[in-house]
Every structure is written in structure tokens, then in C-alpha cells.
N, C-alpha and C positions, 0 to 999 in steps of 0.2 A: 121650234124644236126640229131637229133633223133626225132622220131615220137612216140606219145603215146596218148591214149584217155583221153580227159578232159570231165568229166561227171558232169552235174548238175542233182539233183533229185528234184522232187516235189511230195507232198502227198496231196490227197484230201480224207478226212475221212479215210476209210480203203483201198483206192486204191492208189497204188504207180505208178507214171509214170516215165520212164527213157528215157532220150534223150541223144544220144552220137554222137559226131563228132570228127574226128581226127584233131589235131592241131599240127603245127610245131613250135618248140621252139629252140632258138639259144643256150642257155646254160642250159636250164632246161626243164622239161616237167611235166605235171600233171599226177599223177598215178591214178589207179582206185579209184573211189569214193565210199563212204559208204552210206548206206541207211539213209533217214531221220527218226528221232524218234519223234513221236508226230505230231499233226496237225500243219500245217504251213501256212494256208491261212485264213484271216479274211476279213471283209469288207474294211479294210484300211491298211492291211499289207500282205506281202508275204515273207516267209523265204526260202532261198536257202541253199544248202549244197554241199560241195565238199571235196576232199582230198588235203592237202597242198602239193605243189611241192617242189622239191629240186632245188638248183641252178646249178647242173651239171647232172641232170637226175636221180640220186639215193641218193644224200646226200645234206646236207646244207639246206638253207632256201631262198626262194624268197625274194625280197626286197619290192615290191609294188604290190597291187592289184588295178585295175580300174574296178569297177562294174558299169554298166550302164543299164538303162531301158527306155522303150518308149511304147507308145500306138500304134505304128506302127512297122512292122517288122524291126529288126536290121540287118545291114550288115556292112562290112568294109567301104563302101562308105558313110554311114550316121552316123558312130560312133560318130563323134565330135558333131553332132546335138542332140544326146541322152542325157538324164538327168543322170548326174553322182551322184551316191549314196553318202550320207554324212557319214563321220566318218567310212570309210571302215576299216575292221580289219587289224591288223598287221599280215603278214604271219607267220605261225608257222612252226616248223621243218618238213622236208619231212615226208609224210605219216600220218600227224595228221589230224583228221577230223575237218573241219571248217564249220561255218555257218554264215549267215548274214541275218538280217531282214530289208527289205525296208518298210518304214512307210509313213504315210500321203498320202495314195493312195485313189483313188475314188472307191466307191463300185460298184460291178456289171460291172467291166471294164476289158478288156483283156490287159495284159502287156507282153512285150517281154523283156527278161533279158539275159545278157551275161557278160563275164569277160575276161579281158586280164591281164597279169602279167608281171613283169620285174625282171631281176636279178640285182645285185649290179652295173653292168656296164650300166644299163638302156637299155638292149636289151629287147624289148617288144615281147611277144608271139603273135601268130595269134589269131584271135577271137575264143572264145570257141564255143561250141554248143549253140544255142539260144533256150531258153525255152519260151513257151507261157503259161501264167497262168492267170486265171480270178479270180478277187477278189469276195468274197461272197456278196450277196445282204444284205441290212440292215435287221437285225432281230429285230422285236419289242419285242420279248420275253414277250408276254402278257399271264398272267395266270388268271384263273377265278375259283371261288368257287361256283359251281352250287347248293349247298345244303344249303346255308344260304343266301337267297335273302334279300337284304336290304329294309328298309322302306322308306329311303330318299336318295336323291342325296348327295354325299359327296366327297370332295377332301382332301386327307391327306397330311401332310407335308412329303416331300421326305426323304428318309433315305438311306445312311448316309447323313448328312448335317452339315458342309461342306463335299465335296466328291472329290475323285480322284481315278480312272478315270471314274467311273460310279455310278449311283444312281438309286434307285427304287422309283416310284411314284404309290401310290395306290389310287383307286377311286371306287365309288359305284354308281350304277344306279338302281332305283327300277322298271323301265320299259324299254322295248326295245327303244333305242334312237340312233340317229346319234351322235357319240362322236368324238370330235376333241380336242386334246391336243397339244398346240404349245409352243415353247420356244422363249422368247424375251430377248434382252439385255436391259440395263437400258435406252437406247435411244428410246425404243419402236420398234426397228427393229426386224423383225422376223428372228430368227436364224434357227429354224427347226420345223417341224411338225412331231411328233412321233406317232400319231395315228389319223386317219381320216376315220372312217368307222361306219357302223351300228352294234351295239352290243346288245345282249339280256340282260335282267336284271341280275345283278350279282355283285360280288365284284372282282375287277381286280387289277393286279399289272403289271407295265410296266417299262422297264429299258431304261434309256437314258445314252449313253456312251460318252457324251461330244463332239459330232461331229455335224457340221451344215448340212444344206440341200444338200451340195455338198460333204459330206463325209470328210470334213476337220476338224481337231481338233480345238476346240475353245480355246480362251485364258482364263486365270484365271479371275475371277470376279463374280459379282452378276448377276443372271439370274432370269427371272420370267417365271413360267410355268402356263398356263391358260387353263382351261377346258371349253368347251361348249357342252351341251347335252340337246337337245330340248330347253326349256326356262331357263335351269339352266346354270349359269356361275360363275366361281370362279377362283382365282389366288393366288399363293403363291411365295415367294422368296426362292432361293437356291444359294449356293456359291460353285463355282468350284475353288479349290486350287491346283496348280501344283508345 
């Protein structure tokens, strides 16, 4: 048996974190990994990267990846209880850079991620190093124009509409007010609240990225967004098409 380091990388803004652990492989091993290019953490996704293994340590291609994640630390004893990633990539030839994005995660939550792999004879590797990554908090992305104060309350039609995956909602308030904008489905059930705070007078633009209050992506359909600001209230329809 041969030993070699299996490395996963994670990047947060301009900071790159590298965690390494040695793993034992029966017919292959993971070579040194390459660095991540670009940001790889959002409120609902985490991207990991590694270097493709060979089936004999230096050549060939592994047969299968098994990528799993959990909100609790991963080890070989609880591996079967962890969530298996969907549509795992097909292994590439030895030495190729590989990456995978885990989706539909909960914002502002720590996740633990690891990989095992098998050769064509289904000899499984030991567990890789386990990385711990925290998803980003929800960003309201609110912009304001302080130099053109409005005369009246106003809620604009979202743009684009229909939209996928995100849309912008513009509103105006002529005085300081407690502003709430919530999203509802056609049954009147609240899907999300995208702003709930006191704002000074101004023109604002806010982005909704099509996720509910739990950080899960919502299904295609008609949604209603409703604003309340002091005694002002208005609502409009929008369509999410996936």
C-alpha cells in the first residue's frame, strides 16, 4: 500500500485555507492538490477542489467519488449517516484539477466535508482530510441614493420579471420609516422576509435570490412581494422560472 496526502482547499475572499491529512489507498492515492481559483462560498453553496487520483498511484483514473457533508464533525464511524452529495463528478485522469459545488445549504452554518474514492475493483480509500466551512450570512444587498430624496412612498415592479435566479426590488420612502418587505406564495404563506429595519428617507434597491427563510431555494411559480412602511402598504406579483 502507498501513502500520499489528499488535500482539500477552501477559499474565503482573499484568504486561502489548506487542510491536509495522510490517507492510505489500496490501488491508488491522491496527489498534491491545486489551489482554488475564485470565491467558493455563498449563503447556500460551498465549492471544494482537489487533484484527481490515479488507479495505481501514478497513472490511470479512479472509478468513483463519494462526497459527503454534515453539520457535525465527520469521521469513519459516522460516515454512513452523513449526507451524500448529489451528482458527484466522474473522476478525471490522474493529476487533473477537480472541483465540486455542494448546493442548497443553510446560510450562516458550519459544514464538515470529506471524500472517499474507489478504483475499478471498488477498493475504497480511507477518509480524506475533513474540512470545516461556514456558509455566508444572507446579504440583503440594499443600495440607496441619498441625493435624490423621494416625495412619496413607492414600490416598483421587480426587474427582471420573470427571473432566475435573482431579481431586484426598488422602493422609495420620503421619511424615516420601519420598512418590511416580505415574500408570499399564492396561498398567502410567507416565504421570506428580505428586509425588516428602520431606513432613512431615500430610494432603495434590494435583491432577492429566490430562497426562503431557511435558505432553501424555492420552486418555480408566482410570488407576491409586499412592503409596509409606517402607514404605507403595497404589493406586486413576480414570477420565478427555473
